C-alpha positions in Angstrom: 3.4 -30.9 -11.1 4.6 -28.8 -14.1 8.1 -27.3 -14.4 6.8 -23.8 -13.7 4.8 -24.8 -10.6 7.7 -26.7 -9.1 10.1 -23.9 -9.7 7.7 -21.5 -7.8 7.2 -23.9 -5.0 11.0 -24.3 -4.5 11.7 -20.6 -4.6 13.5 -20.8 -7.9 13.5 -18.2 -10.6 10.0 -17.8 -12.2 9.9 -18.2 -16.0 7.9 -15.2 -17.1 8.6 -12.3 -19.4 9.9 -9.0 -18.0 7.3 -7.0 -16.2 6.9 -3.2 -16.2 7.3 -2.1 -12.6 7.2 1.1 -10.7 10.3 1.2 -8.4 9.9 3.0 -5.1 11.9 3.4 -1.9 10.5 3.1 1.6 13.1 3.5 4.3 15.8 0.9 3.6 13.5 -1.1 1.2 13.4 -1.0 -2.6 9.9 -1.9 -3.7 8.4 -3.0 -7.1 4.8 -2.4 -7.9 3.2 -3.9 -11.1 2.6 -0.9 -13.4 -0.7 -2.4 -14.5 -2.0 -1.8 -10.9 -0.7 1.8 -10.6 -3.3 4.5 -11.1 -1.1 7.5 -10.4 1.6 9.0 -8.1 1.0 12.3 -6.3 2.2 14.4 -3.4 1.0 13.1 -0.1 -2.4 14.4 1.1 -3.5 14.7 4.7 -4.9 11.5 6.2 -7.5 11.0 8.9 -6.6 8.2 11.4 -9.1 5.3 11.7 -9.3 3.2 14.9 -9.3 -0.6 14.6 -7.1 -1.0 11.5 -3.6 -2.5 11.4 -0.8 -0.1 12.5 0.5 0.2 8.9 -2.7 1.9 7.8 -1.9 5.6 8.2 -5.6 6.5 7.9 -7.9 7.6 5.1 -7.3 10.4 2.6 -9.7 12.1 0.3 -8.3 11.4 -3.2 -10.3 12.6 -6.3 -13.4 12.7 -4.1 -13.1 9.2 -2.7 -12.1 8.1 0.8 -9.0 6.0 0.2 -7.0 4.0 2.8 -3.4 5.0 3.0 -0.8 2.2 3.7 2.6 3.2 5.2 5.1 1.1 3.2 7.8 1.4 5.8 5.5 0.1 8.6 4.0 -2.6 6.4 7.5 -4.0 5.8 8.5 -3.9 9.5 10.6 -0.7 9.6 10.2 0.4 13.2 12.2 3.6 12.6 9.2 5.6 11.4 5.8 5.5 13.0 2.8 4.9 10.8 0.9 7.7 12.3 3.4 10.4 13.4 2.2 13.2 15.6 2.1 16.5 13.6 4.4 18.2 16.2 6.9 15.3 15.9 7.0 15.1 12.1 10.6 15.0 10.9 12.4 14.3 7.6 12.4 10.6 8.6 8.7 10.4 9.2 7.4 12.5 6.3 6.1 10.7 3.3 7.5 11.7 -0.1 4.8 10.4 -2.4 1.5 8.5 -2.6 1.2 5.8 -5.2 -2.5 5.0 -5.8 -3.2 1.4 -6.7 -6.2 -0.4 -8.1 -6.8 -3.6 -6.1 -9.6 -5.3 -8.0 -12.6 -3.0 -7.4 -10.9 -1.0 -4.6 -8.3 1.8 -4.4 -5.5 2.2 -1.9 -2.7 4.7 -1.6 0.8 3.4 -0.7 2.9 6.0 1.2 6.5 5.8 0.1 9.6 7.9 0.5 10.2 8.3 -3.2 9.3 7.0 -6.6 12.5 6.1 -8.3 11.7 5.0 -11.9 9.7 2.9 -14.2 11.6 -0.3 -15.2 11.2 -3.6 -16.9 12.2 -6.2 -14.3 13.5 -9.4 -15.9 12.0 -12.6 -14.7 15.5 -14.0 -14.1 16.0 -11.5 -11.3 12.8 -12.2 -9.3 11.9 -15.4 -7.5 8.9 -16.5 -5.4 9.4 -16.2 -1.7 11.1 -19.2 0.0 8.5 -21.1 2.0 9.9 -20.0 5.4 9.5 -16.3 4.4 6.1 -16.9 2.8 4.7 -18.5 5.9 6.2 -15.9 8.3 5.2 -12.8 6.3 2.0 -10.8 6.1 1.5 -11.7 2.5 2.3 -8.1 1.3 5.5 -9.3 -0.4 4.9 -12.0 -2.9 8.4 -12.2 -4.6 11.9 -10.9 -4.1 14.9 -10.5 -6.2 17.8 -8.4 -7.2 17.8 -4.9 -8.7 21.2 -3.7 -9.6 23.2 -4.6 -6.4 20.3 -4.5 -3.9 17.3 -6.5 -2.7 14.0 -5.9 -4.5 10.7 -6.6 -2.8 7.7 -7.2 -5.2 4.5 -6.3 -3.4 1.5 -8.4 -3.9 -1.2 -5.7 -4.0 -4.1 -8.1 -3.4 -3.0 -8.5 0.3 -2.0 -5.0 1.2 -5.2 -4.4 3.1 -6.8 -7.4 4.9 -10.5 -7.9 4.6 -11.0 -7.1 8.3 -9.5 -3.7 7.8 -11.7 -3.0 4.7 -14.7 -3.8 6.9 -13.6 -1.4 9.7 -13.0 1.3 7.0 -16.5 0.7 5.5 -18.0 1.0 9.0 -16.2 4.2 9.7 -17.4 5.7 6.4 -20.9 4.6 7.1 -20.7 6.3 10.6 -19.4 9.5 9.0 -22.2 9.4 6.4 -24.8 8.9 9.2 -23.5 11.9 11.1 -24.1 14.2 8.2 -27.7 15.3 7.6 -28.7 14.4 4.1 -29.4 17.2 1.7 -29.9 20.0 4.3 -27.8 23.0 5.0 -27.0 24.0 8.6 -29.5 26.9 8.3 -32.2 24.5 7.2 -31.5 22.3 10.2 -31.9 25.1 12.6 -35.2 26.4 11.0 -36.7 22.9 10.9 -36.1 22.2 14.6 
C-alpha cells in the first residue's frame, strides 16, 4: 500500500494541492463544495414535493427548463432544527433557504439548498483529511472529508452520493407520470373539440 493510500485509510492529512472550493453555511455547518462541480448559485425557487424520496430531498424545482431535485443541506447533515419540507404557513427565518447551489453530478444536476454562500476559497490539503473509519461507516456518504477552516469544522461534501440511486429512480418515475398526464402537442381547446 502506497504512502498516500495508507494516509487516507488512517484518516491522516491527504497530500494533494489546494482545491478551489465554494464555502457555504447550512445551519451550524460550514460546507465545502468542489468548485469544478458548481454550475451556479441562485435565489431559491419554489419546489414541488415528491413522495418516496429521502427526507432531505425538498422536492423538485424547475431550473433553466429542467426538473432538478433540491437537497436540503441542513437535513442531509442531520440538523433536526429545520424541516426539509416546511409548510408554507409555518415558514420562518430558520426554515427559509438562502441560496440554491446547482451542482453537476456526472450527467445529472442537483440543487443544494443552503443558508448562505460565504466565499470562494482555496482550501489547503493540510487542513482536510479523509473521514475516520467510524464516521465513514456511520454516515450517509454525503461527507467525504472534514477539516479545519479558520477556527471551525469544515465538511467537504462528496457530490457523487448526495442523491442515492433509488431516489433518482423515484424522481424519474414521477417525471414520467407527469409527462404521461400531459397530452402531447394538443391545446386544451383541441382536446375538447376532438372528444
